[in-house]
Structure formats: C-alpha cells, structure tokens
Backbone as CSV, one residue per row, in Angstrom:
resi,resn,N_x,N_y,N_z,CA_x,CA_y,CA_z,C_x,C_y,C_z
1,MET,37.874,53.788,2.091,38.162,53.291,3.442,39.388,52.390,3.396
2,ASP,40.337,52.668,4.257,41.563,51.879,4.329,41.308,50.686,5.257
3,ALA,41.043,49.517,4.673,40.685,48.337,5.466,41.824,47.917,6.392
4,LYS,43.046,48.006,5.920,44.194,47.599,6.736,44.307,48.474,7.975
5,LYS,44.156,49.771,7.804,44.230,50.713,8.923,43.075,50.478,9.899
6,THR,41.897,50.196,9.355,40.715,49.966,10.183,40.884,48.742,11.069
7,PHE,41.294,47.618,10.460,41.455,46.386,11.232,42.610,46.488,12.224
8,SER,43.630,47.234,11.876,44.747,47.432,12.799,44.272,48.135,14.065
9,PHE,43.456,49.179,13.881,42.936,49.895,15.042,41.995,49.014,15.860
10,LEU,41.087,48.291,15.204,40.125,47.461,15.921,40.810,46.329,16.683
11,GLU,41.845,45.774,16.093,42.583,44.717,16.781,43.307,45.285,18.002
12,ASP,43.879,46.462,17.861,44.613,47.074,18.970,43.682,47.454,20.124
13,ILE,42.500,47.987,19.795,41.597,48.400,20.877,41.014,47.195,21.600
14,SER,40.917,46.064,20.908,40.427,44.852,21.572,41.433,44.356,22.615
15,LYS,42.713,44.687,22.423,43.766,44.277,23.360,44.052,45.353,24.408
16,ASN,43.575,46.560,24.146,43.875,47.693,25.038,42.604,48.492,25.313
17,ASN,41.608,47.818,25.853,40.299,48.444,26.010,40.235,49.230,27.321
18,ASN,40.924,50.363,27.325,40.938,51.213,28.506,41.045,52.675,28.080
19,ARG,40.653,53.562,28.974,40.569,54.988,28.652,41.934,55.581,28.313
20,GLU,42.960,55.170,29.030,44.298,55.736,28.807,44.780,55.434,27.390
21,TRP,44.637,54.171,26.983,45.087,53.800,25.627,44.263,54.522,24.576
22,PHE,42.954,54.578,24.788,42.088,55.201,23.783,42.418,56.686,23.614
23,GLN,42.625,57.389,24.723,42.945,58.816,24.626,44.265,59.029,23.891
24,ALA,45.222,58.123,24.122,46.523,58.243,23.460,46.438,57.921,21.971
25,ASN,45.403,57.163,21.596,45.257,56.728,20.196,43.995,57.283,19.538
26,LYS,43.428,58.317,20.132,42.163,58.842,19.613,42.299,59.394,18.201
27,SER,43.465,59.913,17.882,43.666,60.430,16.522,43.537,59.297,15.504
28,ARG,43.959,58.082,15.877,43.802,56.924,14.993,42.326,56.616,14.792
29,TYR,41.578,56.639,15.903,40.141,56.384,15.804,39.459,57.450,14.949
30,ASP,39.806,58.708,15.165,39.190,59.793,14.402,39.437,59.631,12.907
31,GLU,40.618,59.174,12.556,40.949,58.971,11.140,40.152,57.808,10.556
32,VAL,40.076,56.696,11.309,39.299,55.536,10.856,37.823,55.909,10.733
33,LYS,37.305,56.611,11.723,35.896,57.028,11.713,35.599,57.940,10.523
34,LYS,36.486,58.897,10.262,36.280,59.822,9.152,36.222,59.083,7.817
35,GLU,37.123,58.128,7.626,37.127,57.353,6.389,35.862,56.501,6.267
36,PHE,35.416,55.951,7.400,34.204,55.134,7.401,32.984,55.992,7.080
37,GLU,32.934,57.207,7.595,31.827,58.115,7.306,31.776,58.471,5.823
38,ILE,32.942,58.679,5.230,32.994,58.964,3.788,32.449,57.776,3.010
39,PHE,32.855,56.576,3.419,32.369,55.353,2.777,30.851,55.255,2.887
40,ILE,30.316,55.516,4.073,28.873,55.442,4.294,28.135,56.477,3.443
41,ASN,28.663,57.686,3.409,27.998,58.754,2.653,27.988,58.509,1.152
42,THR,28.912,57.692,0.666,28.862,57.318,-0.751,27.972,56.091,-0.963
43,MET,27.784,55.291,0.109,26.950,54.097,0.017,25.462,54.431,0.044
44,ILE,25.077,55.418,0.842,23.662,55.760,1.006,22.976,56.079,-0.327
45,PRO,23.542,56.929,-1.190,22.873,57.202,-2.468,22.745,55.963,-3.353
46,GLU,23.689,55.027,-3.220,23.616,53.808,-4.018,22.493,52.905,-3.522
47,ILE,22.291,52.842,-2.212,21.164,52.081,-1.667,19.852,52.733,-2.091
48,ALA,19.844,54.057,-2.134,18.631,54.791,-2.506,18.174,54.487,-3.931
49,THR,19.062,53.973,-4.767,18.670,53.660,-6.138,17.714,52.477,-6.206
50,PHE,17.726,51.609,-5.169,16.797,50.472,-5.179,15.864,50.458,-3.960
51,ASP,16.024,51.428,-3.043,15.119,51.518,-1.900,14.635,52.959,-1.758
52,LYS,13.397,53.194,-2.125,12.818,54.539,-2.107,12.688,55.114,-0.692
53,ASP,12.753,54.260,0.334,12.652,54.737,1.714,13.910,55.463,2.179
54,ILE,15.011,55.242,1.494,16.268,55.895,1.858,16.320,57.254,1.170
55,ASN,16.121,58.295,1.960,16.069,59.660,1.434,17.443,60.310,1.603
56,ILE,18.142,60.483,0.498,19.517,60.986,0.573,19.581,62.435,1.053
57,LYS,18.463,63.162,0.993,18.462,64.543,1.471,18.405,64.624,2.989
58,ASN,17.874,63.582,3.616,17.671,63.608,5.060,18.454,62.530,5.812
59,LEU,19.363,61.852,5.120,20.100,60.771,5.759,21.578,60.871,5.429
60,SER,22.409,60.818,6.461,23.857,60.858,6.270,24.511,59.929,7.270
61,ALA,25.826,59.790,7.172,26.561,58.878,8.038,26.323,59.171,9.515
62,LYS,26.230,60.442,9.877,26.068,60.786,11.295,24.743,60.267,11.855
63,ASP,23.761,60.040,10.990,22.466,59.511,11.433,22.485,57.993,11.590
64,CYS,23.512,57.347,11.055,23.521,55.887,10.930,24.640,55.197,11.686
65,LEU,25.723,55.910,11.959,26.908,55.305,12.562,26.743,55.156,14.069
66,PHE,27.042,53.964,14.585,26.987,53.733,16.019,28.263,54.244,16.690
67,ARG,28.110,54.754,17.903,29.248,55.252,18.674,30.156,54.097,19.077
68,ILE,31.416,54.400,19.301,32.356,53.366,19.730,32.283,53.142,21.243
69,TYR,31.632,54.045,21.935,31.541,53.940,23.387,30.409,53.002,23.791
70,ASN,30.710,52.001,24.601,29.685,51.101,25.113,28.877,51.783,26.219
71,ASP,27.622,51.397,26.322,26.788,51.844,27.431,27.067,50.904,28.608
72,ILE,27.771,51.403,29.602,28.176,50.544,30.725,27.388,50.870,32.005
73,ARG,26.296,51.601,31.855,25.535,52.020,33.039,24.973,50.831,33.813
74,PHE,24.604,49.766,33.104,23.952,48.635,33.762,24.800,47.366,33.723
75,SER,26.091,47.536,33.465,26.972,46.380,33.396,28.343,46.723,33.965
76,LYS,28.814,45.896,34.871,30.128,46.120,35.458,31.248,45.482,34.634
77,ASN,30.892,44.545,33.774,31.903,43.774,33.056,32.058,44.160,31.587
78,LYS,31.149,44.981,31.079,31.228,45.358,29.666,32.431,46.277,29.436
79,PRO,33.203,46.042,28.364,34.349,46.916,28.086,33.901,48.342,27.768
80,LEU,34.795,49.294,27.987,34.459,50.695,27.751,34.148,50.980,26.287
81,TYR,34.874,50.288,25.397,34.774,50.610,23.975,34.393,49.368,23.159
82,LYS,33.646,49.614,22.104,33.323,48.533,21.179,34.568,48.180,20.372
83,THR,34.622,46.958,19.929,35.763,46.507,19.115,35.346,46.324,17.663
84,ASN,34.303,47.041,17.282,33.794,46.965,15.913,33.352,48.340,15.434
85,LEU,33.168,48.451,14.145,32.477,49.589,13.547,31.126,49.077,13.058
86,GLY,30.075,49.806,13.371,28.745,49.390,12.951,27.949,50.554,12.415
87,VAL,27.213,50.300,11.337,26.370,51.340,10.744,25.041,50.717,10.318
88,PHE,23.947,51.407,10.640,22.613,50.925,10.286,21.922,52.001,9.458
89,MET,21.736,51.702,8.181,21.150,52.668,7.249,19.678,52.332,7.038
90,ALA,18.826,53.202,7.570,17.384,52.990,7.507,16.686,54.333,7.408
91,LYS,15.443,54.316,7.006,14.633,55.528,6.951,14.628,56.192,8.327
92,GLY,15.132,57.416,8.395,15.164,58.118,9.662,16.398,57.852,10.499
93,GLY,17.284,56.968,10.054,18.514,56.709,10.783,18.447,55.524,11.713
94,LYS,19.528,55.306,12.444,19.703,54.088,13.240,18.714,53.953,14.387
95,ASN,18.181,55.068,14.871,17.266,55.018,16.016,15.803,55.189,15.625
96,SER,15.508,55.058,14.344,14.151,55.326,13.867,13.163,54.210,14.164
97,GLY,13.681,53.003,14.408,12.788,51.870,14.620,12.327,51.198,13.346
98,HIS,12.882,51.610,12.204,12.530,50.991,10.927,13.510,49.868,10.574
99,ALA,13.075,48.986,9.705,13.975,47.975,9.145,14.955,48.662,8.200
100,GLY,16.166,48.107,8.116,17.164,48.734,7.265,18.338,47.825,6.983
101,TYR,19.498,48.442,6.770,20.690,47.742,6.294,21.855,47.977,7.249
102,TYR,22.492,46.887,7.683,23.547,46.976,8.696,24.860,46.410,8.158
103,LEU,25.947,47.119,8.453,27.297,46.665,8.126,28.101,46.626,9.421
104,HIS,28.685,45.471,9.702,29.452,45.255,10.935,30.871,44.856,10.561
105,ILE,31.849,45.632,11.016,33.255,45.362,10.727,33.975,45.100,12.043
106,GLU,34.518,43.894,12.186,35.190,43.490,13.414,36.154,42.358,13.089
107,LYS,37.240,42.283,13.802,38.212,41.217,13.589,37.546,39.862,13.787
108,ASN,37.583,39.027,12.758,37.006,37.676,12.781,35.487,37.650,12.954
109,ASN,34.830,38.768,12.708,33.368,38.791,12.858,32.766,39.899,12.004
110,CYS,32.887,39.751,10.703,32.324,40.734,9.775,31.027,40.176,9.176
111,PHE,30.030,41.023,9.066,28.794,40.564,8.436,27.938,41.736,7.970
112,LEU,27.046,41.422,7.035,26.001,42.332,6.602,24.698,41.846,7.218
113,GLY,23.890,42.761,7.653,22.621,42.384,8.262,21.504,43.281,7.779
114,GLY,20.295,42.858,8.064,19.152,43.673,7.671,17.913,43.276,8.428
115,GLY,16.842,44.027,8.225,15.589,43.751,8.904,15.431,44.612,10.135
116,ILE,14.742,44.068,11.141,14.476,44.816,12.370,14.806,43.934,13.575
117,TYR,15.590,44.482,14.508,16.074,43.709,15.649,15.304,44.064,16.913
118,MET,14.703,43.063,17.542,14.006,43.190,18.818,13.120,44.435,18.887
119,PRO,12.150,44.556,17.995,11.254,45.719,18.052,10.395,45.681,19.311
120,PRO,9.904,46.836,19.754,9.019,46.857,20.926,7.735,46.076,20.647
121,ALA,7.047,45.705,21.707,5.897,44.800,21.605,4.836,45.282,20.632
122,ASP,4.550,46.590,20.613,3.490,47.086,19.733,3.863,46.927,18.261
123,LYS,5.132,47.188,17.939,5.578,47.034,16.549,5.667,45.562,16.163
124,LEU,6.145,44.738,17.085,6.246,43.310,16.815,4.871,42.727,16.524
125,LYS,3.874,43.165,17.249,2.507,42.693,17.026,2.020,43.071,15.630
126,LEU,2.315,44.286,15.198,1.908,44.739,13.867,2.597,43.922,12.771
127,ILE,3.876,43.613,12.960,4.607,42.806,11.978,3.995,41.420,11.881
128,ARG,3.716,40.824,13.011,3.108,39.484,13.024,1.728,39.490,12.369
129,GLN,0.958,40.541,12.614,-0.360,40.642,11.978,-0.226,40.732,10.465
130,GLU,0.769,41.490,10.011,0.998,41.633,8.571,1.379,40.294,7.953
131,ILE,2.196,39.535,8.660,2.569,38.200,8.175,1.344,37.294,8.132
132,TYR,0.527,37.362,9.167,-0.671,36.516,9.243,-1.635,36.800,8.088
133,TYR,-1.866,38.069,7.799,-2.828,38.435,6.757,-2.249,38.333,5.349
134,ASN,-0.926,38.365,5.249,-0.287,38.338,3.926,0.826,37.292,3.897
135,TYR,0.510,36.118,4.402,1.550,35.093,4.534,2.088,34.637,3.175
136,LYS,1.246,34.543,2.196,1.697,34.091,0.873,2.765,35.038,0.330
137,GLU,2.532,36.335,0.487,3.512,37.329,0.040,4.801,37.216,0.850
138,PHE,4.660,37.109,2.170,5.823,37.011,3.056,6.640,35.765,2.732
139,SER,5.974,34.651,2.570,6.648,33.401,2.242,7.358,33.501,0.893
140,GLY,6.736,34.200,-0.037,7.339,34.378,-1.349,8.628,35.176,-1.291
141,ILE,8.683,36.160,-0.394,9.899,36.952,-0.213,11.038,36.074,0.294
142,LEU,10.731,35.227,1.278,11.766,34.381,1.876,12.233,33.264,0.947
143,SER,11.379,32.871,0.029,11.729,31.777,-0.883,12.252,32.268,-2.229
144,ASP,12.265,33.583,-2.432,12.764,34.147,-3.684,14.227,33.755,-3.893
145,LYS,14.590,33.422,-5.100,15.936,32.924,-5.389,17.018,33.951,-5.064
146,ASN,16.712,35.222,-5.219,17.704,36.245,-4.906,17.922,36.351,-3.400
147,PHE,16.854,36.176,-2.620,16.971,36.159,-1.164,17.736,34.921,-0.710
148,LYS,17.377,33.774,-1.260,18.002,32.509,-0.870,19.472,32.438,-1.267
149,LYS,19.854,33.242,-2.221,21.257,33.266,-2.656,22.171,33.703,-1.504
150,TYR,21.657,34.569,-0.628,22.481,35.120,0.448,22.041,34.701,1.849
151,PHE,20.780,34.322,2.000,20.252,34.012,3.329,19.506,32.683,3.308
152,HIS,19.870,31.781,4.207,19.187,30.489,4.285,17.867,30.613,5.035
153,GLU,17.848,31.474,6.039,16.655,31.663,6.853,16.810,32.948,7.652
154,LEU,15.758,33.323,8.371,15.852,34.467,9.256,16.738,34.108,10.448
155,ASP,17.379,35.125,11.020,18.203,34.899,12.188,17.297,34.435,13.331
156,GLU,17.670,33.353,14.005,16.734,32.648,14.873,16.722,33.141,16.316
157,ILE,15.828,34.081,16.592,15.504,34.491,17.958,14.003,34.309,18.075
158,LYS,13.578,33.196,18.675,12.171,32.811,18.601,11.571,32.484,19.969
159,MET,10.249,32.621,20.019,9.478,32.123,21.148,9.297,30.613,20.973
160,THR,8.979,29.939,22.053,8.735,28.497,21.948,7.329,28.195,21.455
161,ARG,6.413,29.144,21.666,5.020,28.935,21.253,4.541,30.074,20.376
162,ILE,3.541,29.803,19.578,2.931,30.830,18.750,2.205,31.822,19.652
163,PRO,2.278,33.122,19.378,1.559,34.098,20.196,0.071,33.753,20.297
164,LYS,-0.491,33.943,21.475,-1.833,33.453,21.770,-2.930,34.080,20.919
165,GLU,-2.678,35.257,20.337,-3.717,35.925,19.556,-3.870,35.345,18.144
166,PHE,-3.039,34.372,17.797,-3.109,33.759,16.465,-3.488,32.279,16.586
167,PRO,-4.221,31.763,15.596,-4.619,30.348,15.640,-3.420,29.417,15.524
168,LYS,-3.416,28.362,16.326,-2.295,27.428,16.358,-2.128,26.658,15.050
169,ASP,-3.207,26.532,14.275,-3.133,25.768,13.032,-2.780,26.631,11.828
170,PHE,-2.381,27.883,12.068,-1.979,28.764,10.974,-0.779,28.167,10.250
171,ILE,-0.838,28.138,8.933,0.200,27.498,8.126,1.583,28.121,8.347
172,GLY,1.601,29.395,8.667,2.886,30.070,8.879,3.178,30.336,10.346
173,ALA,2.699,29.449,11.202,2.826,29.654,12.646,4.266,29.882,13.087
174,GLU,5.209,29.153,12.491,6.613,29.298,12.898,7.139,30.707,12.651
175,MET,6.618,31.349,11.626,7.072,32.692,11.294,6.576,33.743,12.277
176,LEU,5.589,33.400,13.079,5.042,34.335,14.061,5.753,34.235,15.404
177,LYS,6.655,33.291,15.545,7.365,33.081,16.805,8.594,33.973,16.953
178,TYR,9.014,34.582,15.869,10.247,35.372,15.917,10.083,36.617,16.781
179,LYS,11.135,36.926,17.542,11.185,38.160,18.315,11.883,39.262,17.524
180,SER,12.671,38.855,16.544,13.319,39.760,15.603,13.099,39.211,14.202
181,TYR,13.086,40.111,13.225,13.005,39.690,11.829,14.245,40.239,11.135
182,THR,15.321,39.472,11.259,16.613,39.906,10.744,17.246,38.834,9.874
183,MET,18.164,39.252,9.033,18.913,38.337,8.178,20.389,38.698,8.256
184,ILE,21.236,37.684,8.213,22.676,37.875,8.396,23.440,37.235,7.240
185,PHE,24.416,37.981,6.726,25.308,37.468,5.691,26.745,37.680,6.158
186,PRO,27.374,36.655,6.758,28.760,36.800,7.225,29.735,36.801,6.047
187,PHE,30.854,37.482,6.227,31.881,37.462,5.187,33.260,37.539,5.831
188,GLU,34.243,37.036,5.134,35.610,37.067,5.632,36.155,38.486,5.548
189,GLU,36.902,38.879,6.563,37.392,40.251,6.626,38.266,40.621,5.437
190,LYS,38.932,39.632,4.851,39.797,39.921,3.703,38.997,40.448,2.517
191,LYS,37.686,40.200,2.524,36.838,40.697,1.436,36.857,42.221,1.369
192,LEU,37.023,42.855,2.523,37.030,44.319,2.558,38.214,44.908,1.799
193,PHE,39.229,44.090,1.580,40.406,44.555,0.841,40.187,44.461,-0.675
194,SER,39.092,43.818,-1.064,38.803,43.642,-2.483,38.086,44.860,-3.053
195,PRO,38.541,45.372,-4.197,37.885,46.542,-4.798,36.474,46.231,-5.295
196,ASN,36.153,44.949,-5.452,34.833,44.573,-5.952,33.820,44.295,-4.842
197,PHE,34.271,44.376,-3.585,33.357,43.982,-2.515,32.221,44.979,-2.320
198,ARG,32.434,46.207,-2.685,31.359,47.214,-2.612,30.146,46.753,-3.416
199,LYS,30.413,46.169,-4.573,29.341,45.661,-5.421,28.589,44.541,-4.703
200,THR,29.336,43.674,-4.011,28.702,42.581,-3.267,27.816,43.117,-2.157
201,ILE,28.301,44.121,-1.428,27.504,44.727,-0.360,26.161,45.202,-0.898
202,LEU,26.196,45.891,-2.012,24.963,46.426,-2.592,24.042,45.311,-3.087
203,GLU,24.613,44.244,-3.620,23.798,43.117,-4.073,23.093,42.439,-2.901
204,VAL,23.822,42.273,-1.795,23.231,41.667,-0.604,22.148,42.566,-0.027
205,PHE,22.425,43.853,0.063,21.426,44.789,0.571,20.180,44.810,-0.319
206,LYS,20.387,44.738,-1.614,19.240,44.743,-2.535,18.363,43.515,-2.317
207,ALA,18.992,42.387,-1.998,18.232,41.160,-1.735,17.397,41.289,-0.467
208,MET,17.804,42.162,0.454,17.055,42.392,1.693,15.846,43.303,1.506
209,THR,15.868,44.117,0.471,14.910,45.211,0.335,13.444,44.777,0.403
210,PRO,13.018,43.713,-0.291,11.597,43.338,-0.203,11.136,43.033,1.220
211,LEU,11.973,42.378,2.014,11.589,42.082,3.393,11.566,43.364,4.229
212,ASN,12.532,44.246,4.019,12.523,45.524,4.723,11.256,46.310,4.420
213,HIS,10.859,46.337,3.164,9.641,47.055,2.777,8.404,46.420,3.392
214,PHE,8.367,45.105,3.429,7.230,44.397,4.025,7.090,44.801,5.498
215,ILE,8.210,44.835,6.214,8.191,45.198,7.633,7.808,46.673,7.812
216,ASN,8.423,47.533,7.038,8.235,48.973,7.250,6.838,49.463,6.906
217,ARG,6.133,48.763,6.063,4.799,49.226,5.704,3.781,48.988,6.826
218,THR,4.198,48.246,7.853,3.261,47.917,8.930,3.098,49.057,9.942
219,PHE,4.010,50.058,9.916,3.892,51.154,10.874,4.475,52.435,10.276
C-alpha cells in the first residue's frame, strides 16, 4: 500500500467532497482501494495465525472493507463521501455482528480498533450476562500486561446506571454499563510509512484477541 498516495487522495477528497470532483478523480480512488484490498488480503491470513475465528477460506477484503459512500438518507448535512479508509476483519465479515479487528486510515485520525460497537439489545444483554457470570476471567483479560500495553481501558460509551437485571452491588458493575465493548489504539499517520508498522498492527490486534473471543462466544 502506497501510504503517500493514500493520504494524498484522502486529503483531497476532504477538501472536494462533491460528486463532480469524485467522478473526475475516481481512477485515483480505484487505485488506492485496489492497493488497500491487496494489503487487507495479505493481513487476513496473518491474523488467522492467532485467531481461529478468522477463516481465510471464507473471508476476503471485499467482505471487510467499508464503502467510501456515506449513507445520507437520514442526514442533510453529512458529506457524500467518507474521508477515511476503514476495514473491519471479523468472522463473517464487517456486517456479521461479531467482534473483530478494525483499521482506520484518515488524515490526522488514524487508529486501530477492536471489539464490538453498539450491538443490538439482545446481543448486548448476552455480553453483559457473560461478564456477570465470568467477571474474574473478563477482568483478567483487561488487566493482562499485553492488553494494558496498548489499551488503558475500554472506549467509554456507557449508561449512567447499571442495567436493572443485575444486582447493584456486583463487583464489576461498571463493566455492565457499557453500550459498546471496544478498544482503540491511535497512531500517527507517519507510522504507515514505516516498513515495520505491519508488525505493530499485528501485535496490537493480537492483544485484542482474548477480549474478542470472550465477546464472540456469547452468541
């Protein structure tokens, strides 16, 4: 993946977010997208070496890459096009509803992410139940030195109160308030120009794996 070419395109589309400019520069987008897909398709087998849920026979870049087109059906102010490249590698692909691994590339906003974002109520309830019944294991995952090396805490999208179906005196009550169970590792965009950054991506993703497995076993 040519990081310089990628950031050049993303910076330009952020300044020219309209259909006319995009159509005139679509060949640039197609080239950036193709290179990103190649990168993803080489990354998936490497993730599969430490996550058995990633099936390289049934998962490819096309299952994981988010479209550049924004959904503007319910918003008058949202730009037509995204100003980032995003890929979510999980069992069954980006729309499977499973926890997985996310890479976000954007000018001044690059990060690696993982876990599950805003799951529907039925899945969220199952995750919370799993935490309640296996809190010692869950707490151990979050306090593991390899996890703490990259993540200080879960990304904070929380309720103000513990869900009513759980006892208020539960030792892990705060962990049941989350609406999402995600982790974020921001990085400077210049890192993408480093030949060694691929290794870092895999190390960060590997640190996420125990939490992803904990979440995915609930459904």
